[in-house]
Structures are given as structure tokens and as C-alpha cells.
N, C-alpha and C positions, 0 to 999 in steps of 0.2 A: 040492158047490158047483154052483149053478145056472148054466146057460149064459148067461142074460141078465145075471147078476151079473158074469160074466167079461167079457162084451162091454161092459157099462157101464164096468167098471174100465179096460179097454183104451182106450176112447174118452176117458175122463178123463185117463189117463196121457198119451195123445197130445196132448190139449189143454193139459195142464200144460207139456209140453215146448215147445209152440208159444209159450205165454206167456213161458216162460223164455228162449226164443231171442229174442223181442222185447225182453226186458229186457237181454240181452247186446248187441243191436244199438243200443239207446238209449244204453247206457253207452259203447259204442265211438264213437258219433256225438258224444257230449258231451266226449270226450277225444281230440280230433284232434291234440293235441300229441305223441302217440306212436302208433305202429303196433304193436298188441298182439303179433302174430305175430313181427314183427322183434325186439321187445324180449325176448320169451320164448325164441325159438329162436336168433337170431343173437347176442344180447348176454347170454343166460343171466341175465336180470334177475330175481333171486329176490325183490327187494323189491316190484316190480310184481306178480309172481306171487302173493305173499302178500296184497297188497291186493285183487287181482282175485278170488282164491279166497274171501276174506272177503265180497266183494260177492256172489258167486254163492251162498254159503251163506246170507247174509241174504236174498237174492232167493227162494231155495227156502222159507225159513221164512215170508216175507211172503205168497207165493202160496198156501202151504199153509193159511193161515188161511181162505181162501175155501172149502176143502173139508172143514174140520174140522166135526164135529158130524153130526147126522142128515141124510140125503139128502132132497131135495124133488122128486126126479125128475130124469132126465138133462138135460132142457131147462133147468130152473131151476138145476141145478148148473153147467152149462156157462155160463149167463149170469153167475152169481156169479163163476165162475173168470175169465171174460174181463173183466168190469167191474172187480172188485176187484183182479184181477191187474194191470191197467193202472194203477189208482190206486196200488197198491203199488210199481210200477216208478217212477212219478213221485216218490213220497215217499222211496223209498230213495236215488234219485239226488240229491234235494235234500239229504239227510242228508250226502252226501259233501261238498257245498259248505259246509254248516254246519260240518263238521269242519275244512275248510280255512280258513274265515274266523273261527270262534269257539272252536274247541278247540285246533288247532295253528296259532294265529293269528300266531305270530312268524316263520313262514317259509311258503313255498309248497309244498304237498304234492307237486304234479307235478314240481317241480324236484328235490326230495329223492328221489323215486322213480325218475325218469328220468336226471337228470344225475349224482346221487351214488349211485344204487342203495342207498338207505338202508333197510335191513331193519327198523330200529326204527320208522320212519315207516310202513312197510308193515304192521307189527303193530298200530299204533294205528288206521290206516285200516280194517283188517280188524275190529278190535274194535268200531268205530263201526258198521260195516255189519251185523255179527252182532247187536249190541245193537238196532239199528233193526229188523232182521228179526223179533226177538222182540216188539218193541213193536207192530209192525204186525200180526203174527200174533194177539196178544192182543186188538187192537182190532177185527179183521175177523171172527174166529170168534164164534159165538154169535148169538142172535136179538135183534131189537128195535133194532139200530143202523142207521146209514145212513152215507153217505159223509162226513157232517159229524162224526159221532162218531169215525170213523176218523181224520180230519184233526185233530180236537181232541185225541184221546189221543196221536197221533203228535207233535203240537206240544208237549204237556206232556212227553212222553218226551225230546224234543230239549233242552228246557230243563233237565231232570234231568241229561242227559249233559254239558251245558255246565257245570253246577254241580259235577258230579263232577270235571271237568277242573280247575276252579279249586280245589276242595277238595284234590284229590290233590297239587297243587303246594304247598299249605299244609302238609300232613302229612308231606311228604318234605323232608329237610334240604338237598336239592339242587334245582336248577332242571330240571324235566322237559324243558322246551323246549330248554334249552342242552345237556343230555345227549343228547337225541335228535338234535339238529342236529350233534353231534359223532360221529354214527354209533354211539352206544351202543345196541346191539340189546337188551341186558338192560333198560334203562330203558323202551324202547318196548314190550317184551313185558309188563312189569309194568303199565304204564299201560293198554295194550290190554285186559288181563284185568280191570282195575277197571271200565273202560267197559262191557265186555261183560256183566259181572255186574250192573250197574245195569239194563241193558236186559232181562236175564232177569227180574229182580225186578219191574220195573214192567210188563213185557210180559205175564208170566204172571199178574200181579195183575189184568190187564184181561180175563182169561178169563171166560166166562160170558155170560149174556144181559144186554143193556142195558135197564134199566128207565127211568131218567131221570138227568140230570146230578146232581140233588140226592141220589140214592141211590148212584150208582156213583162219582162223582168223589171223595167223601171217602175211600172205601176205597182208591182208586187213589193219591191223594196220601199216604195213611197208609203204604202200602207204599213209596212213593218216599222219604218221610222216614225210614222205618226203614232203607232201604238207605244213605242218606247218613250216618245215625248210626253204623251198623255198619261203614262203610268204614274209619275209623281204628282201630276196635276189632279188626277182622279182621287188619289189618296188624300191629298190636301182638301179637296172639295167634300169628300166623305166625312173627313174630320170636322169640317166647319158647318156643313149643311145637315147631314143625316144624324150626326152626333155632336151638336154644337157646344154642349156643355162639358165635354170630356175629351181627353186625348186618346186616340186609338192606340198609340204606343204604350201609354200607361195602362190601358185596359187589357191589352194583349200580353204584355211582357213585364210590366213594372209593378205588379202587385202579387200578393201571395197566391191568390187563385185567379188564373187567367180568365178573362171574360170571353167565353165562347160565343156569346150572342153578338158582341162587337165584331168578332172575326167573321161571323156569318154576314153581317151587314157590309163589311169591307169587301169580302169575296163577291157578294151580290153586286156591289157598285162596279167592280171590275168587269164582271160578266155583262151587266146591263150596258155599260159604256161601250163594250166591244160590239154589241148588236146595234147600238145607236150610231156608232161610227160607220158600220157597214150600211145601214139604211140611209144615212144622210150624206155620206161621202162617196 
């Protein structure tokens, strides 16, 4: 390994952490309704911890898009990392408010995380952040794009997440919002997995060089539509193959103690299917 390669790598790692730290500060400033250290250390707030970890994971994915692909020299790479890193921070934090207003719209996320320490809400918030991280990653990496293509693909991805939220409520025999508000962690984990899987599908579909909207947009929308079509199918197959002797809905929402293990399996099936779709299609 050449010394200049090592030095370049160390410089980029340091710059990456600087951008990541800025993303943390921005998130802290936008959520002055709580003090993160107090909630995590003094109140042992696992719900907020889950939401924040999801945001950090999404932030790493989003920033990484600026470094994916061939290098164009240390100066150009640092510029891309700084510029698109800041754009990613803005878009990722906007996604949190979209989740609050348009996905979990029947209650206020911050109240559920802070007042009720609702881990199910934390799981959904984490799912949206991770999904958005993949979406931004796919839109930033590659050649030929600009800030406008990043914003455009991010906006389409957010619309897809909102549609997934509506569709998920349709294909489940229980009210997702009602179950999550009742502190049903299993319902939140399942829903969060479905949201994250859509982000993986449309985000990785955006990989590659951008040629033009007429060329790239149809493929992007085709992957998104495929994800929407497969969502109910995957849930059915999970019910019949991975848990053949029980009903997912009954285990998650129709018994006195929701089955968190069943929720893990359902969330896993969504995430696994997302990667299988990406690898095979």
C-alpha cells in the first residue's frame, strides 16, 4: 500500500467525521425539545436512542454517497464530501419532519419518544432515516448528476415512503398508528422494516451515472413500483413460509402481549427481499 494512498484515506476519514459531527449538531439544534445526553444517560430512553441511531446510520449512508466511485483527486473528493455531505444533512433532517407530518401523522413523534418513551415510534423513525440514507446514497454517488438530481430523487423517494405508509395500513387488519400509539413495539418494528426496505430498493436503484431524466427516471420509478407491488406479497409469503402455523397479524396486534419475535422476522423478510430484488433485477 502506497504512503500517499494511506494519507489520502486518513484525510478523507477525518473529513467524513467532521461532516458527520455537523450532521449531529444540526439534528441536536433542530430538536431542542429534549437534551440528548440527559434522555440517554439519566432517563435511559431506549426509544430516543433507537431513533437517533437510525438517524446516525442514515447519515453515514447519505454522506458515503459522495465518496462512492472512482476518486478525482483529494481536492475534488473533499469538495464533493463537504458539499454533498451538507446537502445530505439537510435532506435527511427534512425526512424526519416528513415522517412526523405525513407518515406517523396521527400523533407527534417527539411526544411519543420523550414523554412516552415509545420504542415502536423509535423503530419507525429509525426505519425512515435508514431508508432516506439509502435514497440519498443512490442519488449522490455516480457521475453526471447535480444538486437538483439529488433533490429530485430524494423527493420521489419520500413520496414512495409516504405511499408505503398508506399501503401498509391497508394490508394489515389492524391500525398501525393505533397500535404504535398503544406502545406496541412489534407493530413499530414491522412497519419500520417495511419503510427501510422501500428505501433500499429505490435508493440502490438510483445507483450509477445520471444521463438524463428521460433515461434514469423510468427505471427509478419502475423499481419503486416493484417495491410497492411486492410489499403485500412479501408479507403474505412471510406469513406462510417463515411462520406457517401462525398469523403475523395475530402475533403482532391481536393478542395481549405482542410477539416481538414475529415482528423481527417480518422486518427481516422485507429487508432481505429488498436486497434480493436489487441483486436479481
